[in-house]
N, C-alpha and C positions, 0 to 999 in steps of 0.2 A: 296075632297083633303085630303091627308094624309101629315104632317109635323114631319120632326122627329127635335129637339131642341137634342144639343148635349153639357152637359157641360163639358167645356174646359178653363176656366177659375181658379181655383186656384194653389194655392203657390207652391204645391209637396213640404212642409218644412221634411215634414217625410221622403220622400226618398231623398232629399240632391240635388237632378237636376231636371231640369221640364223632367217630368216621361212619358210625351205623348212623345215627341219627343225620346225616348228610340228605340232602335231599336227591332223590333217584326215582326218575321214570312215576313223579305226581306222587312219588311216597317218601318214606324215609327207607335208607339202605338196609336195615332191619325188618320193617313192616314187607316189604317188597321180597326177600327171601324167605321171608315166614309165608307169606301170600304164596307164593311158588309149590312151601310144600305141603299148605292144607288146601292148594289145589289138585295134589298129585292123589296115589292110593296110598298112604302112608293114612295110618290111624288116631296117632296122638304127635303131638307136637309140644316139646318141651325145650326150653331156651335157658340157656346159664348165663346169669348175670355176675359181673365184680364193679367195674368199675361206673361210674356214677348208672348206677344200678336203680334209683328212683326215675331216671327219666325215662327210662329203658322199658321199665318199667309200666310207666302212664304211658309210654306211644303203642304197647301194645294191648292194652287193656280192652280193647274192642273187640278184640281177637281170641277165638278159644285156644287159648295155647296154657301152659302151665310153665308159670314161670321160677325156675329154680336160682337161688343166691351159692354164690359162692365165696366164702367170706376169704379165702386161700386165691384169689387169682392172680396176686400177681408172684407165687409159685409155678407160672407157667401153662399152657395150656394144657396137662395130662391131668391136672385135678380140677379144670372143668369138666373133661370127660369124663373124669372121677365120679364128681358130683350129680353131674347128668345121670350117670347109669345107676347109680345108688335110688333115686328118684323116680328110677321105671316102673310098674308097675309090674307084678308076677307074672299078666297075664301075656307081654312085649318077649315075643322070640324072634323077632329081629329088629336090628337096630342100625342106625342109617346118621353120620356125624356127619355133618354139616360144618359150615363154618358161614357165621355171620355176615363176614366182609367180602362175600363169593355173590353178589347180585348177579351176574348173568349166568346163574343157575339156576334153567327149568323144570315145572313139573311134567313138561314129556320128559325131559334127560332122567328126573329122579324115577319115573314109570317105567322107564326102558331100564333100568338099575332093575329094579325090584320085581322083573319079570325076567330079567337073564339071571338074578338070583335064583329062581326059581329052579328055569330049567338047566341050568348048570350043574346041583346038583355040588357046590362047592359053597365052603361055611362063612371064606371072607371074599369080598367082592370089591376091587375097585376101578376107576373109570381110567383108561390107557391112551394119552394123547400125544403124536410126534415121539415115540420111543419113553415116556415118562408117566408116573401112576401121577394122581391129581387126587382130589376131592369132588363130592364126600366120598366117604368109604362105609364100604356095608356091610356087617357080620351078623352073623347065631347069638342069640343071645347064651351059649353055652361058655361062650370066652367073657363073660360079665367078670365072675371072681380071678380072673386070669387077668385082665387089667387095672381089677381095683387094686392086685397087688404086686403085680411086676411092672418092668418099665420106665421105672422110674429117669432115667437118662436120654432116653428114646422117646418116650413117650406110643403111640401107636405103630410108628414104625416097628418098634419090636414085636407088635405081635405079626407084623408080616413078616420080619425076617425068621422066626418062634416058628411059622406055617405054612412054609413055601407052598406044600403040595396041597395046601387046602385055599388057596387063594387064585381068583379066579380074574384075569386084565379085561376087562369090558373093554376092547378098543372101540370110540368115540370120536364124533369129528368135528364137534367144537375145542378151544383150546382155553372155552370158560372152566373146566374142570382143573386146567392149570392157573389160574391167574385169581391172586384177592387184593385184595385195595392194601396197603403199607404205609401208602404215602403220598401226595399231592398228583403226583403225573399219574399213580395207578386210577385215581379216583375220575382225572380226566379221560382215560382211554376207558372207564368202564360207562363212563357217558358216552362218548364216543359212540361207543357200541349199540348202545339203547336207541339212540336216537339215527343210527344207521340201521337198524330193528324197523323201527317206527316207520322210514322212509321207505323200506321195503313193502311194509304192510299195506301203504296207500297206494301204492301202485298196481 
């Protein structure tokens, strides 16, 4: 079983509003990324919420996802990763950790990552673009205990540094893996990208 953990608990301080509820492609940012994951080969989607959890829960109430509350969300992203991992079913063998503010990630990219993960025979996969590693991150469930007890200061980067021989860098053509949404300029950039994509699809 392949499970996705979507990190959606942050404070959105630099955006000034709850960024995951901003309009995006006729939906909200969080609904858009969740729908891309649901359209992929992922078996289950677990969304970790914290800041304005009630509003996010309501926004996703008509989608087949599990909502996980992180009361410690102000302590950082790793707390949400851990909360999500604790909520996964025992049958889960592969974990995809996705950012809730990365709406340009597509189901096609996720499926490409999953296929490469199987064929590469590595236990960790990261997308790689323009010389940089990005998100989502894909890894074997066997690292669950390690993530729950290690890397307090560095987050998931610590897992990659601790097991370099197990990491497969998947070269991708899209810069979406490097782009999240922290401030209004980032949001405008993502809106421009989706409008550009719509324009290409019409022609």
